KOLBATI-703873 format. One record per residue (C-alpha): x, y, z; residue number from 1. Coordinates in Angstrom, 1 decimal. Last residue first. Layout:
BEGIN
X;Y;Z;NUM
...
END
This chain:
BEGIN
-77.6;-20.9;-83.2;651
-75.8;-23.8;-82.0;650
-72.0;-23.5;-82.6;649
-69.7;-25.4;-84.9;648
-66.2;-25.7;-83.6;647
-62.8;-26.0;-85.6;646
-60.6;-29.1;-85.5;645
-56.9;-29.6;-85.9;644
-56.5;-31.2;-82.5;643
-54.9;-30.0;-79.1;642
-56.7;-26.7;-78.3;641
-60.0;-27.6;-80.0;640
-60.0;-30.8;-78.0;639
-59.9;-28.6;-74.7;638
-63.1;-26.7;-76.0;637
-64.8;-30.0;-76.7;636
-64.1;-31.5;-73.3;635
-65.2;-28.3;-71.5;634
-68.5;-28.4;-73.5;633
-69.1;-31.9;-72.5;632
-68.6;-31.7;-68.9;631
-68.1;-35.3;-67.8;630
-68.2;-35.9;-64.1;629
-65.1;-36.2;-63.9;628
-62.3;-33.7;-64.3;627
-60.2;-32.7;-67.2;626
-56.3;-32.7;-67.4;625
-53.6;-31.3;-69.6;624
-50.5;-32.4;-71.4;623
-49.9;-35.5;-69.2;622
-46.5;-37.2;-69.0;621
-44.3;-34.2;-68.4;620
-44.7;-34.1;-64.5;619
-46.6;-31.4;-62.7;618
-49.7;-33.4;-63.6;617
-48.6;-36.4;-61.7;616
-47.2;-34.3;-58.9;615
-50.5;-33.2;-57.6;614
-53.5;-34.6;-59.5;613
-55.5;-31.4;-59.1;612
-55.1;-31.6;-55.3;611
-58.9;-32.3;-54.4;610
-60.4;-32.8;-57.8;609
-59.5;-36.5;-58.0;608
-62.1;-37.8;-60.6;607
-59.6;-38.0;-63.4;606
-59.3;-37.9;-67.1;605
-55.7;-37.0;-67.6;604
-55.2;-35.7;-71.4;603
-52.4;-37.2;-73.4;602
-51.3;-35.3;-76.5;601
-49.4;-37.7;-79.0;600
-46.1;-36.2;-80.2;599
-44.0;-38.1;-77.6;598
-44.8;-41.4;-79.0;597
-42.3;-43.9;-77.4;596
-41.3;-42.1;-74.0;595
-44.7;-40.3;-74.1;594
-46.6;-43.7;-74.1;593
-44.3;-45.2;-71.4;592
-44.8;-41.9;-69.2;591
-48.6;-42.0;-70.0;590
-48.8;-45.6;-68.7;589
-47.0;-44.8;-65.5;588
-49.3;-41.9;-64.8;587
-52.4;-43.9;-65.6;586
-51.8;-46.6;-63.0;585
-50.3;-50.1;-64.0;584
-51.9;-53.0;-62.3;583
-55.3;-51.3;-61.2;582
-56.2;-47.9;-62.4;581
-56.2;-44.4;-61.0;580
-55.1;-41.9;-63.6;579
-57.7;-42.3;-66.3;578
-56.2;-41.5;-69.6;577
-57.9;-39.6;-72.7;576
-55.5;-40.0;-75.5;575
-55.2;-38.1;-78.7;574
-54.5;-38.6;-82.5;573
-54.5;-42.2;-81.9;572
-51.7;-44.6;-83.5;571
-53.4;-47.7;-84.8;570
-52.7;-51.6;-84.0;569
-49.6;-50.8;-81.8;568
-51.7;-48.0;-80.0;567
-54.5;-50.5;-79.3;566
-52.0;-53.2;-77.8;565
-50.4;-50.4;-75.5;564
-54.1;-49.2;-74.4;563
-54.8;-53.0;-73.7;562
-52.0;-53.1;-71.2;561
-52.9;-49.7;-69.7;560
-56.4;-51.1;-68.8;559
-60.1;-51.0;-70.0;558
-59.2;-49.7;-73.5;557
-61.7;-48.1;-75.9;556
-61.0;-46.6;-79.5;555
-63.3;-43.6;-80.6;554
-63.6;-42.1;-84.1;553
-64.7;-38.6;-83.6;552
-67.9;-37.0;-85.0;551
-69.2;-34.5;-82.4;550
-71.7;-37.0;-80.8;549
-68.9;-39.7;-81.1;548
-66.9;-37.8;-78.5;547
-69.7;-37.4;-75.8;546
-71.0;-41.1;-76.5;545
-67.3;-42.4;-76.0;544
-67.1;-40.4;-72.8;543
-70.2;-41.9;-71.3;542
-69.3;-45.5;-72.5;541
-65.8;-45.4;-71.1;540
-66.8;-44.0;-67.9;539
-69.4;-46.5;-67.6;538
-66.9;-49.3;-68.3;537
-64.7;-48.3;-65.6;536
-61.0;-49.3;-66.0;535
-60.4;-46.3;-68.0;534
-58.3;-45.6;-71.2;533
-60.0;-43.6;-74.1;532
-58.2;-43.5;-77.4;531
-59.2;-40.8;-79.9;530
-59.1;-41.1;-83.7;529
-59.3;-38.3;-86.2;528
-60.7;-38.0;-89.6;527
-64.4;-37.6;-88.6;526
-63.3;-34.7;-86.2;525
-62.6;-32.3;-89.0;524
-65.3;-30.0;-88.1;523
-66.4;-30.2;-84.4;522
-70.2;-30.3;-83.7;521
-72.8;-28.7;-81.4;520
-70.6;-26.3;-79.4;519
-72.7;-23.9;-77.1;518
-71.9;-20.4;-77.3;517
-68.9;-18.1;-78.5;516
-67.8;-17.2;-74.9;515
-65.7;-20.4;-74.2;514
-63.6;-20.0;-77.2;513
-62.4;-16.6;-75.8;512
-63.3;-13.5;-77.7;511
-60.1;-12.1;-79.3;510
-57.6;-10.4;-77.0;509
-57.7;-6.6;-76.2;508
-57.7;-7.0;-72.4;507
-59.3;-5.1;-69.6;506
-57.8;-5.2;-66.2;505
-60.4;-6.5;-63.5;504
-60.7;-4.4;-60.1;503
-63.4;-6.1;-58.1;502
-66.2;-4.9;-56.2;501
-68.7;-6.8;-53.9;500
-72.3;-7.3;-53.2;499
-74.9;-9.4;-51.3;498
-78.4;-7.9;-51.1;497
-81.3;-9.3;-48.9;496
-85.0;-9.3;-48.9;495
-87.8;-7.4;-47.5;494
-89.2;-9.9;-44.9;493
-86.2;-9.1;-42.6;492
-84.1;-6.4;-44.0;491
-80.6;-7.2;-45.5;490
-77.3;-5.4;-46.8;489
-74.4;-7.7;-47.1;488
-70.6;-7.3;-48.1;487
-68.2;-9.5;-49.8;486
-64.9;-7.8;-49.9;485
-62.4;-7.6;-52.9;484
-58.8;-8.5;-53.9;483
-59.3;-11.7;-55.9;482
-58.5;-13.8;-52.7;481
-61.0;-11.7;-50.8;480
-63.7;-12.5;-53.1;479
-62.8;-16.3;-53.2;478
-62.8;-16.3;-49.3;477
-66.3;-14.6;-49.1;476
-67.6;-17.1;-51.8;475
-66.4;-20.0;-49.8;474
-68.1;-18.7;-46.5;473
-71.2;-18.0;-48.5;472
-71.5;-21.4;-49.9;471
-70.5;-23.5;-46.9;470
-73.8;-24.0;-45.1;469
-73.8;-27.5;-46.4;468
-77.2;-27.3;-47.8;467
-80.5;-29.1;-48.4;466
-83.5;-27.3;-49.5;465
-86.6;-27.3;-47.3;464
-86.2;-23.7;-46.3;463
-87.2;-21.5;-43.2;462
-84.5;-19.0;-42.1;461
-85.0;-17.7;-38.6;460
-81.8;-19.0;-37.2;459
-79.9;-17.6;-40.2;458
-77.6;-20.1;-41.5;457
-73.9;-21.0;-40.5;456
-72.0;-24.1;-41.6;455
-68.8;-22.1;-42.2;454
-68.9;-18.3;-41.1;453
-70.2;-15.7;-43.6;452
-73.7;-15.3;-41.7;451
-71.9;-14.7;-38.4;450
-72.3;-10.9;-38.3;449
-75.5;-11.0;-40.1;448
-77.4;-13.1;-37.5;447
-78.1;-10.5;-35.1;446
-79.3;-8.0;-37.7;445
-82.0;-10.4;-38.9;444
-81.5;-11.8;-42.5;443
-84.2;-11.3;-45.2;442
-86.9;-13.8;-46.1;441
-86.8;-13.3;-49.9;440
-87.1;-10.4;-52.2;439
-83.6;-11.0;-53.7;438
-80.5;-9.2;-54.7;437
-77.2;-10.4;-56.0;436
-74.6;-7.5;-56.7;435
-71.3;-7.2;-58.6;434
-69.5;-3.8;-59.0;433
-66.7;-3.7;-61.5;432
-63.7;-1.4;-61.6;431
-61.2;-1.5;-64.6;430
-61.2;2.0;-66.0;429
-64.9;2.6;-66.1;428
-67.8;2.2;-63.7;427
-68.9;-1.2;-64.9;426
-72.0;-2.5;-63.0;425
-73.1;-6.1;-62.9;424
-76.4;-6.8;-61.5;423
-78.0;-10.3;-60.7;422
-81.6;-10.1;-59.5;421
-83.8;-12.7;-57.9;420
-87.6;-12.0;-58.0;419
-90.9;-12.3;-56.1;418
-91.9;-15.3;-54.2;417
-90.4;-17.9;-52.0;416
-86.8;-16.6;-51.6;415
-84.5;-18.4;-49.3;414
-83.3;-21.0;-51.6;413
-83.2;-18.6;-54.7;412
-81.0;-16.2;-53.0;411
-78.6;-18.8;-51.8;410
-78.5;-20.3;-55.3;409
-77.8;-16.6;-56.7;408
-75.0;-16.2;-54.1;407
-73.4;-19.7;-54.9;406
-73.8;-19.0;-58.6;405
-72.1;-15.5;-58.3;404
-69.2;-16.9;-56.4;403
-68.8;-20.1;-58.5;402
-68.6;-18.0;-61.7;401
-66.1;-15.7;-60.0;400
-64.1;-18.7;-59.2;399
-64.3;-20.4;-62.6;398
-63.6;-17.2;-64.5;397
-60.3;-16.3;-62.7;396
-60.2;-12.8;-64.2;395
-58.5;-10.8;-66.9;394
-61.1;-8.8;-68.8;393
-62.9;-9.3;-72.3;392
-65.2;-7.3;-74.4;391
-65.4;-4.3;-72.1;390
-68.9;-3.8;-70.6;389
-70.3;-0.3;-71.6;388
-74.0;-1.1;-71.6;387
-73.9;-2.1;-67.9;386
-75.6;-5.3;-67.1;385
-78.9;-6.1;-65.4;384
-80.1;-9.8;-65.2;383
-83.6;-10.4;-63.4;382
-84.8;-13.9;-62.6;381
-88.5;-13.8;-61.7;380
-89.3;-16.6;-59.3;379
-91.9;-19.3;-60.1;378
-90.2;-21.8;-57.6;377
-89.2;-24.3;-60.4;376
-88.7;-21.4;-62.8;375
-86.0;-20.1;-60.5;374
-84.2;-23.3;-60.2;373
-84.4;-23.8;-64.1;372
-82.9;-20.2;-64.6;371
-79.9;-21.0;-62.3;370
-77.6;-22.7;-64.8;369
-78.6;-20.9;-68.0;368
-78.3;-17.6;-66.3;367
-74.8;-18.5;-65.2;366
-73.7;-19.2;-68.7;365
-75.3;-15.8;-69.7;364
-73.3;-14.2;-66.9;363
-70.0;-15.6;-68.2;362
-70.9;-14.5;-71.7;361
-71.3;-10.9;-70.6;360
-68.4;-11.0;-68.3;359
-66.2;-12.0;-71.4;358
-63.0;-13.7;-70.0;357
-59.4;-13.4;-70.7;356
-57.6;-15.8;-68.2;355
-56.6;-15.7;-64.6;354
-56.0;-19.0;-62.7;353
-56.1;-18.0;-59.1;352
-54.8;-20.3;-56.3;351
-56.3;-21.2;-53.0;350
-54.2;-23.7;-51.0;349
-54.4;-22.2;-47.7;348
-55.2;-25.4;-46.0;347
-58.6;-24.1;-44.6;346
-59.4;-22.8;-48.1;345
-58.6;-26.0;-49.6;344
-60.8;-27.8;-47.3;343
-63.6;-25.3;-48.0;342
-63.3;-26.0;-51.8;341
-63.5;-29.7;-51.3;340
-66.8;-29.4;-49.1;339
-68.2;-27.1;-51.7;338
-67.3;-29.3;-54.6;337
-69.0;-32.3;-52.9;336
-72.1;-30.1;-52.4;335
-72.1;-28.8;-56.1;334
-71.8;-32.4;-57.3;333
-74.8;-33.4;-55.2;332
-76.8;-30.4;-56.8;331
-75.8;-31.3;-60.2;330
-77.0;-35.0;-59.5;329
-80.3;-33.7;-58.2;328
-80.8;-31.4;-61.3;327
-79.9;-34.2;-63.7;326
-82.0;-36.9;-62.1;325
-84.9;-34.3;-61.8;324
-84.6;-33.5;-65.5;323
-84.7;-37.2;-66.3;322
-87.7;-37.7;-64.4;321
-89.4;-34.9;-66.1;320
-88.4;-36.3;-69.7;319
-89.7;-39.7;-68.4;318
-93.1;-38.0;-67.5;317
-93.1;-36.0;-70.9;316
-92.4;-38.9;-73.0;315
-88.8;-39.3;-74.2;314
-87.2;-37.8;-77.5;313
-83.6;-38.3;-76.6;312
-81.0;-35.7;-75.4;311
-82.1;-36.1;-71.9;310
-81.3;-39.7;-71.8;309
-77.7;-39.2;-72.7;308
-77.3;-36.3;-70.2;307
-79.0;-38.7;-67.6;306
-76.4;-41.4;-68.5;305
-73.6;-38.9;-68.1;304
-74.9;-37.6;-64.8;303
-75.3;-40.9;-63.3;302
-72.0;-42.3;-64.5;301
-70.0;-39.4;-63.6;300
-71.8;-39.5;-60.2;299
-70.3;-43.1;-60.0;298
-66.6;-41.7;-60.4;297
-67.3;-38.5;-58.5;296
-68.0;-40.2;-55.0;295
-65.2;-42.7;-55.1;294
-62.8;-40.2;-56.4;293
-63.9;-37.5;-53.9;292
-63.7;-40.1;-51.1;291
-60.0;-40.9;-51.9;290
-59.0;-37.3;-52.2;289
-61.1;-36.3;-49.0;288
-59.6;-39.2;-47.1;287
-56.0;-38.4;-48.0;286
-56.7;-34.8;-47.0;285
-58.3;-36.0;-43.7;284
-55.3;-38.3;-43.1;283
-53.0;-35.1;-43.9;282
-55.0;-33.1;-41.5;281
-54.9;-35.8;-38.9;280
-51.1;-36.0;-39.3;279
-50.8;-32.4;-39.1;278
-53.0;-32.3;-35.9;277
-50.8;-35.2;-34.4;276
-47.6;-33.3;-35.2;275
-49.2;-30.0;-33.7;274
-50.3;-32.0;-30.5;273
-46.8;-33.7;-30.2;272
-45.3;-30.0;-30.6;271
-47.9;-28.8;-27.9;270
-46.9;-31.5;-25.7;269
-43.3;-30.6;-26.1;268
-44.1;-27.0;-25.6;267
-46.0;-27.9;-22.2;266
-43.1;-30.0;-21.1;265
-40.9;-26.9;-21.9;264
-43.3;-24.6;-20.3;263
-43.5;-26.8;-17.1;262
-39.8;-26.9;-16.9;261
-39.5;-23.2;-17.4;260
-42.2;-22.7;-14.7;259
-40.3;-24.9;-12.2;258
-37.1;-23.0;-13.1;257
-38.9;-19.8;-12.7;256
-40.3;-20.9;-9.2;255
-36.6;-21.7;-8.2;254
-35.3;-18.5;-9.5;253
-38.1;-16.7;-7.4;252
-37.0;-18.5;-4.3;251
-33.3;-17.8;-5.0;250
-34.3;-14.1;-5.8;249
-36.2;-13.8;-2.6;248
-33.3;-15.1;-0.6;247
-31.0;-12.9;-2.3;246
-33.2;-9.9;-1.6;245
-33.3;-10.6;2.0;244
-29.4;-11.0;2.1;243
-29.3;-7.8;0.2;242
-31.4;-6.1;2.5;241
-29.5;-7.3;5.4;240
-26.3;-6.2;4.0;239
-27.6;-2.9;3.3;238
-28.6;-2.5;7.0;237
-25.1;-3.6;7.8;236
-23.7;-1.0;5.5;235
-25.9;1.8;6.5;234
-23.7;3.2;9.4;233
-20.5;2.5;7.3;232
-21.8;4.6;4.6;231
-22.6;7.4;7.0;230
-19.2;7.2;8.5;229
-17.5;7.2;5.1;228
-19.6;10.3;4.0;227
-18.6;12.1;7.0;226
-15.1;11.2;6.8;225
-15.1;12.2;3.0;224
-16.6;15.6;4.0;223
-13.8;16.2;6.6;222
-11.0;15.4;4.1;221
-12.6;17.6;1.3;220
-12.7;20.4;3.8;219
-9.0;19.7;4.7;218
-8.3;19.8;0.9;217
-10.2;23.1;0.6;216
-7.9;25.0;3.1;215
-6.6;24.9;6.6;214
-3.5;22.7;5.9;213
-3.6;19.1;6.4;212
-1.4;17.3;9.3;211
-4.4;15.5;10.9;210
-7.7;15.8;9.0;209
-7.7;11.9;8.8;208
-8.3;11.5;12.5;207
-8.8;7.9;12.8;206
-11.1;5.6;14.6;205
-11.6;2.8;12.2;204
-14.5;0.4;12.1;203
-13.8;-2.1;9.5;202
-10.2;-0.9;8.9;201
-8.4;-1.0;5.5;200
-10.5;2.0;4.1;199
-9.3;4.4;6.8;198
-5.7;3.4;6.1;197
-6.1;4.3;2.5;196
-8.1;7.5;3.3;195
-5.2;8.5;5.7;194
-2.7;7.7;3.0;193
-4.6;9.7;0.3;192
-5.0;12.7;2.7;191
-1.3;12.7;3.2;190
-0.6;12.6;-0.5;189
-3.2;15.4;-1.0;188
-1.5;17.4;1.7;187
2.0;16.8;0.1;186
0.9;17.5;-3.4;185
-1.0;20.8;-2.8;184
0.5;23.3;-0.5;183
4.0;22.2;0.1;182
4.6;20.4;-3.4;181
2.7;23.2;-5.3;180
4.4;26.1;-3.2;179
7.8;24.6;-3.6;178
7.5;23.6;-7.2;177
6.1;26.9;-8.2;176
9.1;28.7;-6.7;175
11.5;26.3;-8.4;174
9.8;26.6;-11.6;173
9.8;30.3;-11.3;172
13.5;30.5;-10.8;171
14.2;28.1;-13.5;170
12.0;30.0;-16.0;169
13.6;33.4;-15.0;168
17.2;31.9;-15.5;167
16.3;30.6;-18.7;166
14.6;33.8;-19.7;165
17.7;35.9;-18.8;164
20.0;33.6;-20.6;163
17.6;33.8;-23.6;162
17.6;37.6;-23.5;161
21.3;37.9;-23.2;160
21.7;35.7;-26.4;159
19.1;37.9;-28.1;158
21.1;41.0;-27.2;157
24.1;39.6;-28.7;156
22.3;38.5;-31.9;155
20.9;42.0;-32.2;154
24.2;43.8;-31.7;153
25.6;41.6;-34.5;152
22.5;42.5;-36.7;151
23.2;46.2;-35.9;150
26.5;46.0;-37.6;149
25.6;43.6;-40.4;148
24.4;46.4;-42.8;147
27.8;48.1;-42.6;146
27.3;51.6;-44.3;145
29.4;53.0;-47.0;144
28.7;56.8;-47.9;143
29.5;58.2;-51.5;142
29.8;62.0;-51.9;141
29.0;64.0;-54.9;140
29.9;67.1;-56.5;139
29.1;70.6;-57.3;138
25.6;70.6;-58.3;137
24.4;74.2;-58.8;136
21.3;75.9;-57.6;135
22.9;77.1;-54.4;134
25.9;74.9;-53.8;133
24.6;71.4;-54.2;132
26.2;68.1;-53.2;131
24.6;64.9;-54.6;130
24.5;62.0;-52.2;129
25.5;58.3;-53.1;128
24.5;55.7;-50.5;127
26.2;52.4;-50.7;126
25.3;49.3;-48.4;125
28.0;47.0;-47.3;124
27.4;43.4;-46.2;123
31.1;42.5;-45.5;122
34.5;43.6;-46.7;121
36.0;47.0;-46.0;120
36.5;49.2;-49.0;119
40.2;49.4;-50.3;118
41.6;52.8;-51.1;117
45.2;51.8;-50.7;116
46.2;54.9;-48.8;115
43.1;55.0;-46.8;114
42.3;58.5;-45.5;113
41.2;58.6;-41.9;112
37.9;58.2;-40.3;111
38.2;57.8;-36.4;110
37.0;54.7;-34.3;109
40.3;54.2;-32.9;108
40.7;51.0;-34.8;107
40.3;52.9;-38.0;106
37.0;54.1;-39.8;105
37.8;54.5;-43.6;104
38.0;57.8;-45.7;103
38.5;57.3;-49.4;102
40.2;60.1;-51.5;101
39.5;59.5;-55.3;100
43.0;59.6;-57.0;99
42.3;60.2;-60.7;98
38.9;62.2;-60.2;97
40.6;64.3;-57.5;96
38.3;66.3;-55.1;95
35.1;65.4;-57.0;94
35.0;61.6;-56.0;93
34.5;62.1;-52.2;92
34.6;58.9;-50.6;91
33.3;57.9;-47.0;90
33.7;54.5;-45.2;89
32.5;52.5;-42.2;88
29.1;54.2;-41.3;87
27.2;51.8;-38.9;86
28.1;53.6;-35.6;85
27.5;57.2;-36.7;84
29.5;58.8;-33.8;83
32.6;58.9;-35.8;82
31.4;61.8;-37.6;81
34.3;64.3;-36.8;80
36.8;62.5;-39.0;79
34.8;63.7;-42.2;78
34.8;67.3;-41.0;77
38.5;67.2;-40.3;76
39.4;65.6;-43.6;75
37.1;67.9;-45.6;74
38.8;70.9;-43.8;73
42.2;69.7;-44.7;72
40.9;69.1;-48.3;71
39.6;72.6;-49.1;70
38.5;72.3;-52.5;69
36.6;75.6;-52.1;68
33.4;74.3;-53.2;67
34.0;70.9;-51.5;66
34.6;72.7;-48.1;65
31.7;74.9;-48.6;64
29.1;72.0;-49.0;63
30.8;69.6;-46.7;62
28.7;70.7;-43.8;61
25.2;70.2;-45.3;60
25.0;67.3;-47.4;59
27.4;65.5;-45.2;58
25.3;66.0;-42.0;57
21.8;65.4;-43.5;56
23.1;62.2;-45.2;55
24.8;60.8;-42.3;54
21.9;61.6;-39.9;53
19.4;59.9;-42.2;52
21.6;56.9;-42.8;51
22.3;56.4;-39.1;50
18.5;56.8;-38.3;49
17.7;54.1;-40.8;48
20.1;51.6;-39.2;47
18.9;52.5;-35.8;46
15.4;51.8;-36.8;45
16.2;48.4;-38.3;44
18.0;47.5;-35.2;43
15.3;48.6;-32.8;42
12.6;46.7;-34.9;41
14.7;43.6;-34.5;40
15.1;44.1;-30.9;39
11.4;44.6;-30.4;38
10.6;41.4;-32.5;37
12.9;39.4;-30.2;36
11.4;40.8;-27.1;35
7.9;39.9;-28.2;34
9.3;36.3;-29.0;33
10.9;36.1;-25.7;32
7.6;37.1;-23.9;31
5.6;34.4;-25.8;30
8.4;31.9;-25.1;29
8.4;32.8;-21.5;28
4.6;32.2;-21.3;27
5.0;28.8;-23.1;26
7.9;27.8;-21.0;25
6.1;28.8;-17.8;24
3.0;26.9;-18.9;23
5.0;23.7;-19.9;22
6.8;24.0;-16.5;21
3.5;24.3;-14.7;20
2.1;21.1;-16.5;19
5.4;19.2;-15.8;18
5.3;20.1;-12.2;17
1.6;19.1;-11.8;16
1.9;15.7;-13.3;15
5.3;15.0;-12.0;14
4.1;15.9;-8.4;13
0.9;13.9;-8.8;12
2.9;10.8;-10.2;11
5.3;11.0;-7.3;10
2.6;11.2;-4.7;9
0.5;8.3;-6.4;8
3.7;6.1;-6.6;7
4.5;6.8;-3.0;6
0.8;5.8;-2.0;5
0.9;2.6;-4.2;4
4.4;1.7;-2.7;3
2.9;2.4;0.7;2
0.0;0.1;0.0;1
END
């Protein structure tokens, strides 16, 4: 500890003395610089003064002597100017042009004639003066000044100044050292030692003010002693508080540890539950995929055969039965599609397929679908379209069609008399307003908030029609996916209005094939052969009838093996391939056919609507896909894309 004290004392002394020394040197340098400038200015002034005095003297006193050529007098007058210190020589050229007299200052400081006329060496400045007698120039006199005379005196004076400054600096440094050491360093060192001893004792009884001068340092020592004793007083209390707090922290830490263990266990349980939920969701997806195929395959047969019967001339009662079969089958297909769409929404698998679409023809397709339902209930179906609708817009036609059909079906279901109205308003640019109104039962205010939730219907609604309660929920999700918001206005017993707005860019493409009407025949189809591969005879029969109706030659195969044999006999122009078949499935069969005959288009004919065939359709084996049940117009339009045929439309 003593070593630390000595080091601190020496460090303080060195720090103070070094700074004082630097300040003294700086001040003395400033003073020396000032004195140096003063000496320089004095040297310049003295040199100028000598010149003025010499010029004034010689141009005055030598006039008469030069006029009279009185050389003794000239010698006497020149010798008398020994008091001009910087003047070292004088010459008078007019006295004797051949032997110009030169007067030089000798060792006795007297000007005498120089026999050899040698001018002293050094930094000599000449000053030539004209001597005038009245108005007449009678001669000249040349003065030689030693420019270095006063510089020598200046250097001497500067040397003396430096010695004086050095002595003064040492004297001031010694004086300051004494006062700083006596009144600052020593008291602070003593205070440090006292404080150091004070800090080593737990309960010291020391007089740390001892030996300190009566100044601020002593006051500082007193204040430190007061603070130290106050801290000592509170030390034990603080230790008690720390002990109490430590105990509390230990208890809290133990509780936190228990909570963390519980949370970890809970997170593990949540992770397991999440995995179970994901597994359950995957199982649900697989189940829906499977049940979709199982439901849509027989439904394809029902709808297909009903459509074939509907095209024949049947008695009125049989025609009515056939219409009921078609309507019930379509309704069943709608229910299945709603369940699958809602599952896609829950799984965040909604994707938009934007194509150029005519709003006018899309509405006409919707009208043909919902009109029979309105006719059955004797409701008036009103369609209102803006006159300035663009020819085509970019939109997901399938989802927009499903939204409007869902809203119209919902309106028809809850309207017993009056009207159902579909209104499309085009406000210019690319803004479309869609609304579906009815004069039906209306929805109470308390039911309107939850009307868009899945499986929800108004409590006061009365209808005998079956429903999954998913139509509005699906429509709302589709509208939001397309950038809009489905809204509702309703009054009980006065009807409801569902409306939304979409921003749909206009296009300048030709009218889509789907907007030109119903295809009745395909020109050029009689020269083309289509191979149908499906393990279900009903599907083969129905698709064959659909293709033969527009003139195609059709070859059937109940398995992939039979399909290969048919291809060997005759290369088809296009193949419809069922995906799920025994022995070799459609994907493997399509890959093999593509490997051998890559130019033949292969269309997947599937009942699996859930994941749109997943990886199978993402591969290169299928060119496109179409879903069961059979949609004749969709098949015809797809054939136009892949074969050299043209459509003939019903008038």
